[in-house]
C-alpha positions in Angstrom: -12.4 -70.9 101.1 -10.2 -68.3 102.7 -9.5 -65.1 100.7 -6.2 -63.5 100.6 -5.6 -59.7 99.9 -2.3 -58.1 99.2 -1.1 -55.6 101.7 0.0 -52.0 101.0 -2.7 -51.1 98.5 -6.2 -50.0 98.9 -8.9 -52.2 97.5 -6.4 -54.8 96.6 -5.2 -53.0 93.4 -1.5 -53.0 92.4 -0.1 -50.0 90.5 2.0 -50.8 87.5 5.0 -48.9 86.1 2.7 -46.6 84.0 0.6 -45.5 86.9 -2.5 -47.5 85.8 -3.8 -50.4 87.8 -4.6 -53.9 86.7 -5.0 -57.3 88.3 -3.2 -60.5 87.6 -4.9 -63.9 88.0 -2.8 -66.6 89.8 -2.0 -69.8 88.2 -4.1 -72.7 89.6 -2.2 -74.7 92.1 0.5 -72.1 92.3 1.2 -68.8 94.0 1.7 -65.3 93.0 4.1 -62.8 94.5 4.4 -59.0 94.2 6.9 -56.5 95.4 5.9 -54.3 98.2 4.4 -51.1 96.9 4.3 -49.5 100.3 7.9 -48.6 100.4 8.2 -45.0 101.3 10.6 -42.5 99.7 14.0 -42.8 101.1 13.6 -46.5 101.8 16.4 -48.7 100.5 14.9 -50.2 97.3 17.6 -52.8 97.1 15.9 -54.8 99.9 14.2 -57.8 98.4 10.4 -57.5 98.4 8.6 -59.2 101.1 6.7 -62.3 100.0 3.0 -62.3 100.4 1.1 -65.4 100.9 -1.7 -66.0 98.4 -4.5 -68.5 98.4 -6.4 -69.9 95.6 -8.8 -67.4 94.2 -12.4 -67.7 94.8 -14.3 -68.4 91.7 -16.7 -65.7 92.5 -14.1 -63.0 93.3 -11.2 -61.7 91.4 -7.7 -62.2 92.6 -5.8 -59.0 93.1 -2.0 -59.0 93.1 0.1 -56.1 94.3 2.6 -54.7 91.7 6.1 -53.7 92.6 6.8 -50.0 93.0 9.0 -48.6 90.2 11.6 -46.1 91.4 10.7 -42.5 90.4 7.1 -43.3 90.0 6.0 -43.6 93.6 4.2 -40.2 93.4 2.3 -41.3 90.3 1.2 -44.5 92.1 -0.2 -42.4 94.9 -2.7 -40.6 92.6 -6.1 -41.8 93.6 -8.1 -43.7 91.1 -11.1 -42.3 89.3 -14.2 -42.0 91.3 -16.3 -43.9 88.7 -16.5 -47.5 89.7 -14.4 -49.7 87.5 -15.9 -52.0 85.1 -15.0 -55.6 85.4 -14.4 -58.3 82.9 -14.4 -62.0 83.6 -11.1 -63.7 84.0 -10.7 -67.3 82.9 -10.4 -70.0 85.6 -8.7 -73.3 85.5 -10.7 -76.4 85.1 -13.4 -74.8 83.2 -14.4 -72.7 86.1 -16.0 -69.3 85.5 -13.6 -66.5 84.6 -12.7 -64.0 87.2 -13.8 -60.5 86.8 -10.9 -58.0 86.2 -11.3 -54.2 86.3 -11.1 -52.4 82.9 -8.5 -50.0 84.2 -6.2 -53.0 84.6 -6.2 -53.7 80.8 -3.1 -52.8 78.6 -3.0 -49.0 78.1 -2.8 -47.4 74.6 0.7 -46.5 73.4 1.5 -42.8 73.9 2.4 -40.8 70.7 6.1 -40.7 69.9 7.9 -37.4 69.2 7.9 -36.4 65.5 11.6 -35.7 65.5 14.6 -35.7 67.6 15.5 -32.6 69.6 17.2 -29.9 67.4 19.0 -26.6 68.2 16.0 -24.6 67.2 13.8 -25.9 70.0 11.2 -27.2 67.6 8.3 -28.6 69.6 8.5 -32.4 69.5 4.8 -33.1 68.9 4.1 -30.8 66.0 2.7 -27.8 68.0 2.9 -24.6 66.0 6.4 -23.2 65.8 8.6 -21.3 63.3 10.2 -24.4 61.9 7.9 -27.1 63.0 5.9 -29.1 60.5 2.2 -28.7 60.5 0.5 -30.9 63.1 -1.2 -34.0 61.8 -4.6 -33.2 60.4 -7.6 -34.9 61.9 -10.6 -34.9 59.6 -13.7 -33.6 61.3 -16.0 -36.3 62.6 -19.3 -35.9 64.3 -18.8 -35.1 68.0 -21.3 -36.5 70.6 -23.0 -34.1 72.8 -21.4 -33.1 76.0 -22.0 -35.7 78.7 -22.8 -38.5 76.3 -21.4 -41.8 77.4 -18.7 -43.2 75.1 -18.3 -46.9 74.9 -15.0 -48.6 75.7 -12.4 -48.5 72.9 -13.2 -45.0 71.7 -9.9 -43.4 70.6 -8.7 -40.6 72.9 -8.4 -37.1 71.5 -5.0 -36.7 69.7 -4.8 -40.3 68.7 -3.5 -40.5 65.0 -6.2 -41.5 62.6 -5.2 -44.0 59.9 -5.3 -42.5 56.4 -8.4 -43.1 54.3 -7.5 -44.8 51.0 -8.5 -42.7 47.9 -11.1 -44.1 45.6 -9.0 -43.3 42.5 -7.4 -40.4 40.6 -9.3 -37.2 40.9 -10.7 -35.3 38.0 -9.8 -31.7 37.1 -6.0 -31.9 37.2 -3.7 -31.0 40.0 -6.3 -28.9 41.9 -8.9 -31.6 41.4 -6.8 -33.8 43.6 -6.3 -31.1 46.2 -7.3 -32.2 49.7 -7.3 -29.5 52.3 -7.2 -32.1 55.1 -4.2 -34.0 53.6 -0.8 -33.8 55.2 1.6 -31.1 53.9 3.5 -32.1 50.8 0.8 -34.5 49.6 -0.2 -32.3 46.6 3.5 -32.0 45.6 4.0 -35.7 45.8 1.0 -36.4 43.6 1.9 -33.7 41.0 5.2 -35.3 40.4 7.7 -32.9 41.9 8.3 -30.0 44.2 8.2 -26.3 43.5 11.7 -26.3 41.9 10.8 -29.0 39.5 7.6 -27.2 38.5 9.6 -24.0 37.9 12.0 -25.9 35.7 9.1 -27.4 33.8 7.5 -23.9 33.4 10.8 -22.5 32.1 11.2 -25.4 29.7 7.6 -24.8 28.4 8.3 -21.1 28.0 11.5 -22.0 26.1 9.7 -24.3 23.8 7.0 -21.7 23.2 9.6 -19.0 22.4 11.4 -21.4 20.0 8.2 -22.3 18.2 7.4 -18.6 17.9 10.8 -17.8 16.4 10.5 -20.6 13.9 7.0 -19.4 13.0 8.3 -15.8 12.6 11.1 -17.0 10.3 8.8 -19.0 8.2 6.3 -16.2 8.0 9.0 -13.7 7.1 10.3 -15.9 4.3 6.9 -16.6 2.9 5.9 -12.9 3.1 9.2 -11.8 1.4 8.5 -14.2 -1.4 4.9 -13.1 -1.8 6.0 -9.5 -1.7 8.7 -10.1 -4.4 6.1 -11.7 -6.6 3.6 -9.0 -6.1 6.2 -6.3 -6.8 7.7 -7.9 -9.9 4.7 -9.6 -11.4 1.7 -8.2 -9.6 0.6 -11.6 -8.3 1.7 -15.2 -7.6 0.5 -16.8 -10.7 1.1 -16.2 -14.4 0.5 -12.7 -15.6 -2.5 -12.4 -17.9 -3.3 -8.9 -19.0 -6.9 -7.9 -19.5 -8.0 -6.5 -22.8 -11.3 -5.0 -23.8 -13.0 -5.8 -27.0 -12.6 -3.4 -29.9 -15.1 -0.7 -30.6 -17.5 -1.6 -33.3 -18.4 0.8 -36.1 -16.7 3.9 -37.5 -15.4 6.9 -35.6 -17.5 10.0 -35.5 -16.8 12.0 -38.7 -16.0 15.2 -36.8 -13.5 13.4 -34.4 -9.8 13.7 -35.0 -9.8 10.0 -36.0 -12.7 10.5 -38.4 -11.1 13.6 -39.9 -7.7 11.8 -40.3 -9.4 8.8 -41.9 -10.9 11.0 -44.7 -7.8 13.2 -45.2 -4.8 10.9 -45.2 -5.6 9.2 -48.5 -5.1 12.6 -50.3 -1.8 13.6 -48.5 1.6 12.9 -50.0 5.2 13.2 -49.0 7.7 15.0 -51.3 11.4 14.2 -51.5 13.2 16.8 -53.7 16.8 16.8 -54.9 18.6 19.4 -57.0 21.6 21.6 -57.4 21.0 23.5 -54.2 20.6 20.3 -52.2 17.6 18.3 -51.1 14.3 19.2 -49.4 11.5 17.4 -47.6 7.9 18.4 -47.4 4.3 17.6 -47.7 1.6 18.2 -50.3 -2.0 17.2 -51.0 -3.9 16.2 -54.2 -5.9 19.0 -55.8 -7.7 17.0 -58.6 -7.8 13.7 -60.4 -5.4 14.9 -63.0 -2.5 14.5 -60.6 -2.0 18.2 -59.5 -0.5 18.5 -56.0 -0.2 21.8 -54.1 2.8 22.4 -51.8 5.0 25.2 -50.6 7.4 26.9 -53.1 10.4 26.6 -50.7 9.9 22.8 -50.7 10.3 22.3 -54.5 12.5 25.4 -55.3 15.6 23.3 -55.8 13.8 21.3 -58.5 13.6 24.4 -60.8 17.2 24.0 -61.7 16.8 20.5 -63.1 16.2 18.5 -59.8 13.9 15.7 -59.3 10.7 15.3 -57.2 9.6 11.9 -55.8 6.1 11.6 -54.5 5.1 9.0 -51.9 1.4 8.4 -51.4 -0.4 7.4 -48.2 -0.5 3.7 -49.2 3.3 3.6 -49.8 3.1 4.0 -53.6 5.7 6.3 -55.2 5.8 8.3 -58.4 7.8 10.9 -60.2 6.5 14.4 -60.4 7.3 17.6 -62.4 7.1 21.2 -61.3 4.1 23.0 -62.9 4.8 26.4 -61.4 5.6 28.3 -58.2 5.5 31.8 -56.7 7.9 32.7 -53.9 5.9 35.8 -52.9 3.0 33.6 -52.0 5.3 30.6 -51.1 3.0 28.3 -53.2 3.8 25.7 -55.9 2.1 23.1 -58.0 3.6 19.7 -59.1 2.0 17.0 -61.2 2.3 13.2 -61.2 1.5 11.2 -64.4 0.3 7.7 -64.9 -1.3 7.4 -61.4 -5.0 6.5 -60.9 -7.2 6.3 -58.0 -6.2 9.7 -56.6 -8.2 11.2 -53.7 -8.4 15.0 -54.1 -9.1 16.9 -50.8 -12.1 19.3 -50.7 -11.3 23.0 -50.2 -13.1 25.0 -47.6 -13.5 28.8 -47.1 -10.9 30.4 -45.0 -13.0 33.6 -44.6 -15.6 31.6 -42.6 -13.0 30.4 -40.1 -13.4 31.6 -36.6 -10.8 31.9 -33.8 -11.1 28.7 -31.6 -12.3 26.4 -34.4 -10.7 22.9 -34.1 -8.2 22.0 -36.8 -6.1 19.1 -37.8 -2.6 19.3 -39.3 -1.2 16.4 -41.4 2.3 16.0 -42.7 5.7 14.3 -42.5 7.6 16.1 -39.7 11.2 14.9 -39.8 10.2 12.5 -42.6 7.7 10.8 -40.3 5.0 10.4 -43.0 1.2 10.6 -42.2 1.7 12.3 -38.9 -1.6 13.8 -37.5 -1.7 16.6 -34.9 -4.6 18.7 -33.8 -5.3 22.1 -32.3 -7.4 25.2 -32.8 -7.3 28.4 -34.8 -5.4 30.8 -32.5 -5.7 33.9 -34.6 -6.6 35.2 -38.1 -5.1 37.7 -40.5 -1.7 37.4 -38.8 0.7 39.3 -41.1 4.0 37.3 -41.5 6.9 37.3 -43.8 9.3 34.5 -44.4 12.4 33.8 -46.6 14.7 36.6 -47.8 17.8 34.4 -47.9 18.7 35.8 -51.3 19.0 39.3 -50.0 17.2 41.0 -52.9 13.7 40.5 -51.5 12.5 38.3 -54.3 12.2 35.2 -52.2 10.3 36.9 -49.4 6.8 35.7 -48.9 4.0 37.9 -47.6 1.2 36.1 -46.0 -1.9 37.2 -44.1 -1.8 33.9 -42.2 -4.0 31.7 -40.0 -2.3 31.1 -36.7 -2.7 27.6 -35.1 -1.4 25.8 -32.0 -1.5 22.5 -33.7 2.1 21.2 -33.6 3.9 21.9 -37.0 7.5 20.9 -37.5 10.0 20.8 -40.4 8.5 18.4 -42.9 5.0 19.7 -42.4 5.5 22.4 -45.0 2.9 22.3 -47.8 0.6 20.0 -45.8 -3.1 20.6 -45.4 -4.7 22.3 -42.3 -8.3 21.0 -42.3 -11.4 21.8 -40.3 -13.8 19.5 -38.5 -15.4 18.6 -41.9 -12.1 17.5 -43.3 -12.0 20.5 -45.7 -8.7 22.2 -46.4 -8.7 25.8 -44.9 -4.9 26.5 -45.0 -1.5 25.3 -46.2 1.0 24.9 -43.4 3.9 27.2 -44.2 5.9 28.6 -41.3 6.4 28.4 -37.6 7.6 31.0 -35.1 11.3 30.8 -34.4 13.5 32.7 -31.9 14.1 35.5 -34.4 10.5 35.7 -35.7 8.4 33.8 -38.2 10.4 31.4 -40.3 9.9 28.7 -42.9 9.7 25.3 -41.4 12.9 24.0 -42.9 14.8 26.9 -41.1 13.6 26.0 -37.6 14.3 23.3 -35.1 10.7 22.5 -34.1 7.3 23.7 -33.0 6.7 26.0 -30.1 2.9 26.0 -30.6 2.9 29.0 -33.0 2.2 27.7 -36.5 1.1 29.7 -39.6 -0.9 28.6 -42.6 -1.6 30.3 -45.9 -5.4 30.9 -46.2 -6.9 28.5 -48.7 -8.8 31.3 -50.5 -5.6 32.9 -51.5 -3.9 29.5 -52.2 -6.9 28.5 -54.5 -6.5 31.6 -56.7 -2.7 31.2 -56.9 -2.9 27.4 -57.7 -5.4 28.0 -60.4 -3.2 30.6 -62.0 -0.2 28.3 -61.7 -2.0 25.4 -63.3 -3.6 27.5 -66.1 -0.8 29.9 -66.8 2.3 28.6 -65.1 2.6 31.8 -63.1 0.6 33.8 -60.6 -0.4 37.5 -60.7 -0.1 39.9 -57.7 -2.5 42.7 -56.9 -0.8 46.1 -56.7 -1.7 49.7 -56.0 1.2 51.1 -58.2 3.6 52.6 -55.5 7.1 51.9 -54.2 7.2 51.8 -50.4 10.0 53.1 -48.1 10.8 49.9 -46.2 13.1 51.8 -43.8 10.3 54.0 -42.5 10.0 53.5 -38.7 6.8 55.5 -38.1 3.3 54.2 -37.9 1.9 53.2 -41.3 3.4 52.6 -44.8 5.2 55.5 -46.4 5.4 56.0 -50.1 9.1 56.2 -51.2 10.8 59.0 -53.1 11.7 56.9 -56.2 11.5 53.4 -57.7 14.3 50.9 -57.6 15.6 51.8 -61.1 15.5 55.5 -60.4 12.0 56.0 -61.8 9.1 57.6 -60.0 7.8 56.0 -56.7 4.2 56.2 -58.0 3.6 54.4 -61.2 2.1 56.8 -63.8 -1.5 55.8 -64.6 -1.7 53.2 -61.9 -4.3 52.8 -59.2 -2.5 55.1 -56.7 -1.8 57.7 -59.3 -5.5 57.9 -60.3 -6.4 58.6 -56.6 -3.8 61.4 -56.2 -1.5 59.5 -54.0 2.0 61.0 -54.1 5.5 60.3 -52.9 5.9 61.0 -49.1 2.2 60.1 -48.3 1.7 57.7 -45.4 -1.1 55.0 -45.7 -2.4 54.3 -42.2 -5.5 52.1 -42.8 -6.8 49.5 -45.3 -10.6 49.0 -45.2 -10.6 50.6 -41.8 -7.8 48.2 -40.4 -4.7 50.0 -39.2 -1.4 49.0 -40.8 1.9 49.5 -38.9 4.5 49.0 -41.6 5.1 48.6 -45.3 5.1 44.7 -44.9 1.6 44.8 -43.4 0.4 47.0 -46.3 1.8 44.5 -48.8 0.2 41.5 -47.0 -3.2 43.3 -46.9 -3.1 44.0 -50.6 -2.0 40.4 -51.5 -4.8 38.9 -49.6 -7.1 40.2 -52.3 -7.5 39.5 -56.0 -6.6 41.9 -58.8 -9.6 44.0 -59.5 -10.8 44.1 -55.9 -11.6 47.6 -54.5 -9.9 48.8 -51.4 -10.5 51.9 -49.1 -7.3 53.5 -48.0 -6.7 56.2 -45.3 -3.8 58.5 -46.4 -2.0 61.2 -44.4 -0.2 64.1 -46.0 1.2 67.1 -44.1 -0.7 66.0 -41.0 -4.1 65.7 -42.7 -5.9 62.5 -43.4 -8.1 61.6 -46.2 -9.9 58.5 -47.4 -9.6 57.2 -51.0 -10.9 54.1 -52.8 -9.1 52.4 -55.6 -9.2 49.3 -57.7 -6.3 46.9 -57.4 -4.2 46.4 -60.5 -2.2 43.3 -61.5 1.4 42.7 -62.0 3.2 39.9 -63.7 6.0 38.7 -61.5 8.1 37.7 -64.5 
């Protein structure tokens, strides 16, 4: 069988429009025609192609058909084929004959990649090459690369061929970054996370807004709760019902020498006196001397009762009784009253005022400002403090001269006549006067205590009380002289004459017997200096009649010491 070969192409191959070569098998019993590919440039391409006679292909050889030349691709067709011999594949034959072998280069070529976008004014590269506005090029996942020179079987994708995406196995763990794939196309993470950067920013802002709102609400609630708790703590000290703690009472009695122990033993014997009379009323205190109903108090408390007034006595337990005046002495400022028909009285024990020392604790009990059974405490601030009180009458008969005990225990109007007791609850003094702005004064003449109180020593009060109870009057120790109370020098000066015009030195009296004369100055009593006539009287009245005294007497600048025995005078 004759073989036919197309003209104008080497080796019988026909270039197609893409520059690749492939063969076409003729139909059995027919003929195949092809345009002339040998037309040179400049030849009129409108001329119809010259027909080429074809014979029936030999079963053993492939039939090669010349392809027409496409205008503008003549130069590509002239490119010589690859030097490697082409592989052949069998072509089917009619009538069950063996297939003809067709070169592999003549198979349909792979489609070239299309541009990623249309041309734009920014000259963005069309195939994704790097550029200022170009999208990132398609990512090809790394695959094992054969060694250089290794033969690749037919059908291996050429470099740059897009690789189909690999389906994911499922949602990734770990949140947004757990799904991150560095080889994925740009924007894949954004698509999976549910929005772009703007939406994420809006979500973050919304989250921050919700967080700020929740913080504000929490702050308001905390402020309200804190304010309520603070109010409860300030007003009530807590949130619940207020229950105050209380300790159990102390068992047993107080110590006998404590203020409480002293007061417990003394109060039953203290009374309050309310006196009314022609000169007005008075308030004071007294204490029980014996079981017969004798009560000792100050003379200035009951003085108004001597003109027909009344005395009402109120005991510690609240019982009241009428009392009468037994006797009084304004010079000592002491008086005794008596109640009748009262039993169960509690007399107070009497102490020794000569044994008292400065600094000893004392307790004063009375009814200051009519506040009965008031207890105050202090110490002995001084002893033998010469004071005078009274003198409202102007003739000196109501002046009291006291060699007093001084105390800082608070004493006020109403305490007059009350007891001043020591730590053994023994009476050592009778509260009588307090220091006022103008000097010592009786308690009913002052507004209140300034910490300077004075009490009559109990040794002197005992003697006077006994005389008042037994005789209705008290005697005064005297030396038998009249003093010049206007003398301003140191000491007590004997006056020139007595009040009625008689001699200043009583004839036959104690002073006369020791040769004391008018004009002499007495400067000491028992070695203790005296500064005035009042102090000399106080020193003398602190003794009993019959006591012996040592006096220092100055006359014409010379001093001498004399001893005399005190006489007695009846104040009536």
